[in-house]
C-alpha positions in Angstrom: 2.3 -67.6 -18.1 4.9 -69.7 -16.4 5.1 -73.5 -15.5 7.8 -75.7 -13.8 9.3 -78.6 -15.8 11.8 -81.4 -15.2 13.9 -82.7 -18.0 12.9 -86.4 -17.3 9.6 -86.1 -15.5 6.7 -83.7 -16.0 5.3 -84.7 -12.5 8.2 -83.2 -10.6 8.5 -81.5 -7.3 10.1 -78.0 -6.8 13.6 -79.4 -6.2 15.8 -79.5 -9.3 13.2 -77.9 -11.6 13.6 -75.0 -13.9 11.1 -72.4 -15.1 10.3 -72.1 -18.7 8.0 -69.5 -20.4 5.1 -71.1 -22.2 3.6 -68.9 -24.8 -0.1 -68.9 -25.3 -1.6 -69.0 -28.7 -4.1 -66.3 -27.8 -2.9 -62.8 -28.1 -4.2 -59.6 -26.6 -4.6 -56.5 -28.8 -5.9 -53.0 -28.4 -9.4 -53.9 -29.6 -9.4 -51.1 -32.1 -9.9 -53.4 -35.0 -12.9 -55.0 -33.4 -14.6 -51.6 -32.8 -17.4 -50.4 -34.9 -16.7 -47.5 -37.4 -19.0 -45.2 -35.4 -17.1 -45.9 -32.2 -13.8 -45.1 -33.9 -15.0 -41.8 -35.2 -16.3 -40.9 -31.7 -12.9 -41.8 -30.1 -11.1 -39.7 -32.7 -13.2 -36.7 -32.0 -12.6 -37.1 -28.3 -8.9 -37.2 -28.8 -8.9 -34.1 -30.9 -10.8 -32.2 -28.3 -8.0 -32.9 -25.8 -5.5 -30.9 -27.8 -4.2 -27.7 -26.2 -5.3 -24.3 -27.4 -2.2 -22.3 -28.6 -4.0 -19.0 -28.6 -2.6 -16.3 -26.2 -4.4 -15.7 -23.0 -6.5 -12.5 -23.0 -6.3 -10.1 -20.1 -9.3 -9.9 -17.9 -11.3 -6.9 -16.8 -9.6 -6.3 -13.5 -9.7 -2.5 -12.8 -6.0 -2.2 -12.2 -5.3 -3.4 -15.7 -7.4 -0.6 -17.1 -5.8 2.2 -15.0 -3.4 4.6 -16.7 -0.7 6.9 -15.6 -0.5 10.6 -16.4 1.5 9.6 -19.5 -1.3 7.3 -20.7 0.6 4.1 -19.9 -1.1 1.1 -18.3 0.4 -0.7 -15.4 0.6 -3.9 -17.5 2.8 -2.0 -19.9 5.0 -0.9 -17.0 5.4 -4.5 -15.8 6.3 -5.6 -19.4 8.8 -2.8 -19.6 10.4 -3.8 -16.2 10.9 -7.3 -17.5 13.4 -5.8 -19.9 14.7 -2.7 -18.2 14.2 -3.1 -14.4 14.6 -0.2 -12.0 15.4 2.3 -14.8 12.2 4.2 -15.2 11.7 7.0 -12.7 13.1 4.8 -10.0 9.7 3.0 -9.8 10.3 -0.7 -9.0 8.0 -3.7 -9.6 7.4 -3.7 -5.9 6.1 -0.1 -6.1 3.8 -1.1 -8.9 2.5 -4.1 -7.0 1.5 -1.8 -4.1 0.0 0.8 -6.4 -2.2 -1.9 -8.1 -2.9 -3.4 -4.6 -1.7 -6.9 -5.4 -0.7 -8.2 -2.0 0.1 -11.7 -3.3 2.5 -10.2 -5.9 4.1 -8.0 -3.2 4.8 -11.1 -1.1 6.3 -13.0 -4.1 8.5 -10.1 -5.0 9.8 -9.8 -1.4 10.5 -13.5 -1.2 12.3 -13.3 -4.5 14.7 -10.7 -3.0 13.2 -7.3 -4.0 14.7 -4.5 -1.9 11.9 -2.8 0.1 14.2 0.2 0.9 14.3 1.4 -2.7 12.5 4.7 -3.3 10.7 6.2 -6.3 11.2 9.7 -7.8 9.3 11.2 -4.8 11.4 9.4 -2.2 8.6 7.0 -1.3 9.3 3.3 -0.5 6.6 0.7 -1.2 5.5 1.1 2.5 5.1 4.9 2.0 2.8 4.2 -0.9 0.8 1.7 1.0 0.3 4.2 3.9 -0.7 6.9 1.4 -3.2 4.7 -0.4 -4.5 3.0 2.7 -3.8 -0.5 1.3 -4.2 -2.7 4.4 -3.3 -6.0 2.6 -0.1 -4.6 1.1 0.8 -2.9 4.3 0.4 -6.2 6.2 2.7 -8.0 3.8 5.3 -5.3 3.8 5.5 -5.3 7.6 5.5 -9.0 8.0 7.9 -10.3 5.3 11.6 -9.6 5.6 11.2 -7.0 8.3 14.9 -6.5 9.2 14.8 -2.9 7.8 11.2 -2.1 8.9 12.1 0.5 11.6 14.5 2.3 9.2 11.8 2.4 6.5 9.2 3.8 8.8 11.5 6.5 10.0 12.7 7.5 6.5 11.2 10.7 5.2 10.3 11.1 1.6 11.5 14.0 -0.5 8.7 16.1 1.0 9.9 15.4 4.5 7.1 13.0 5.5 7.5 9.5 6.9 4.9 6.7 6.8 3.1 7.9 10.0 2.7 11.4 8.6 1.3 10.0 5.3 -1.2 7.7 7.1 -2.2 10.6 9.3 -2.7 13.1 6.5 -5.0 10.7 4.6 -6.9 9.7 7.8 -6.2 6.0 7.9 -6.5 5.4 11.6 -5.9 1.6 11.5 -2.6 2.2 9.7 -1.6 4.9 12.2 -2.3 2.6 15.1 -0.4 -0.3 13.4 2.6 1.9 12.7 2.9 3.0 16.3 2.6 -0.6 17.5 5.4 -1.6 15.1 7.6 1.1 16.7 7.1 4.2 14.6 7.9 7.5 16.5 4.6 9.1 17.3 6.3 12.5 17.8 8.4 12.5 14.7 8.5 15.9 13.0 8.0 16.3 9.3 10.8 18.3 7.6 8.7 21.1 6.1 7.9 23.0 9.3 8.3 20.5 12.1 4.7 19.4 12.6 4.0 16.0 14.2 1.2 13.7 13.4 -0.8 15.4 16.1 -0.3 18.8 14.4 -1.5 17.3 11.1 -4.5 15.7 12.8 -5.5 19.2 14.1 -5.0 20.7 10.7 -7.4 18.1 9.3 -9.8 18.6 12.2 -9.9 14.8 12.7 -11.1 14.4 16.3 -10.8 10.6 16.2 -7.2 10.8 15.0 -6.4 13.3 17.7 -7.8 11.1 20.4 -5.9 8.1 19.0 -2.6 9.9 18.9 -3.1 11.2 22.4 -4.0 7.8 23.7 -0.8 6.4 22.1 1.4 8.9 23.9 1.7 11.8 21.5 3.4 14.8 23.1 0.8 17.6 23.1 3.6 20.1 24.0 5.7 19.4 21.0 6.6 22.6 19.1 6.9 23.2 15.4 9.9 25.1 14.0 7.8 28.2 14.5 7.2 27.4 18.1 3.5 26.4 17.9 1.8 23.5 19.7 -1.0 21.5 18.4 -3.3 23.5 20.6 -2.3 26.7 18.9 -3.6 25.3 15.6 -7.1 25.0 17.1 -7.4 28.8 17.2 -10.4 29.8 15.0 -11.0 26.2 14.0 -14.6 25.0 13.9 -14.1 21.8 16.0 -14.4 22.8 19.6 -14.0 19.3 20.9 -10.4 19.2 19.7 -9.7 22.6 21.2 -11.1 21.6 24.6 -9.2 18.3 24.8 -5.9 19.8 23.9 -6.4 22.8 26.2 -6.7 20.5 29.1 -3.5 18.5 28.2 -1.3 21.3 27.0 1.1 22.9 29.5 -0.3 26.3 30.8 2.8 28.2 29.7 2.3 26.9 26.1 -1.3 27.8 25.7 -0.8 31.3 24.5 0.3 32.0 21.0 4.0 33.0 20.7 4.6 36.7 20.2 5.8 37.9 16.9 8.3 40.7 16.5 7.5 41.2 12.9 5.7 44.3 11.8 2.1 44.0 10.8 1.6 43.3 7.1 0.2 46.0 4.9 -1.1 43.4 2.5 -4.8 43.2 1.9 -6.5 41.0 4.4 -9.4 38.6 3.5 -12.6 39.6 5.2 -14.5 37.2 7.4 -17.5 37.4 5.1 -15.4 36.4 2.0 -13.9 33.5 3.9 -17.4 32.3 5.0 -18.8 32.6 1.4 -15.8 30.6 0.1 -16.4 27.9 2.8 -20.1 27.7 1.8 -19.3 27.2 -1.8 -16.8 24.4 -1.0 -19.2 22.7 1.4 -17.9 19.6 3.1 -15.1 19.1 0.5 -12.8 21.5 2.3 -10.6 21.7 5.4 -9.4 24.8 7.3 -5.8 25.8 7.0 -4.4 28.3 9.5 -1.6 30.7 9.0 0.1 32.6 11.8 0.8 36.2 10.8 2.3 39.2 12.5 1.2 39.9 16.1 -0.1 36.3 16.4 -2.8 37.1 13.9 -4.5 33.8 12.8 -5.7 33.7 9.2 -8.0 30.7 8.4 -8.7 29.8 4.9 -10.9 26.9 3.6 -9.0 24.8 1.2 -10.3 22.0 -1.0 -9.3 18.6 0.2 -7.6 17.7 -3.1 -5.3 20.7 -2.7 -4.5 20.1 1.0 -2.3 17.1 0.2 -0.2 19.3 -2.1 0.1 22.1 0.5 1.2 19.9 3.5 3.4 17.8 1.3 5.3 20.9 0.1 4.3 20.5 -3.5 2.8 24.0 -3.8 
């Protein structure tokens, strides 16, 4: 509280005056002493309830935290390991693990922090390869939108089995990823390094009519030849899907419709009878796909293969 005083006159004007602090006899306190004992106890309990809990946070029940690798390790253990020894365990980076566990937000943070999206794991797969193989749309979107200066190179890079991102998306039947990759500039006619098949050849192998139509509409070359000289139409011989055969027959050049002649002698090995093949197909039911093999004299041998084995066959693992 402040008042203006004059040395000679209390009734002064503002000119020539000075300000002096006048202390009041009444003091203001916290009021704690005037509170009832019950109120003090209640306030003390409230203050104690505001203290922070020092117990460690417990992991939730998210499915990815419960998943284990072939060695029995959880992905949480992997992430903890990488915090100490990054990039030194089977060439699997935190970015790979983020895609495997389908954590798109973590993928974005890792890329923004400077993670190299070109690094490959022990199978030659980049993080984008894994996203295409798993069909992870969210991770795929992040990987193709954040720091995309090397995107074309990554899409064109084959893994150690000779397959690029488009081949992986095609083999696993993810049409939306196939379309997105082509729109981003992936070569629709790129050949995998095992036997020179394009995505269209792989689509015929899988008898995926929708994928065949998509690739054709996106400009796939139906006359593209494998290393053995076979077109995608050749792979329709003996296959159950007549719609694929009819569509490719119309588009394939006439001189390429006939199977290439083979100069090799006929094999003396025991051939599988049609009845045995049919019985095997019935046992497998819908969980199989037809794999064709071109033998001597343009003989086509079709075998029903379980879907879980097809990936290993076309990837060159077996």
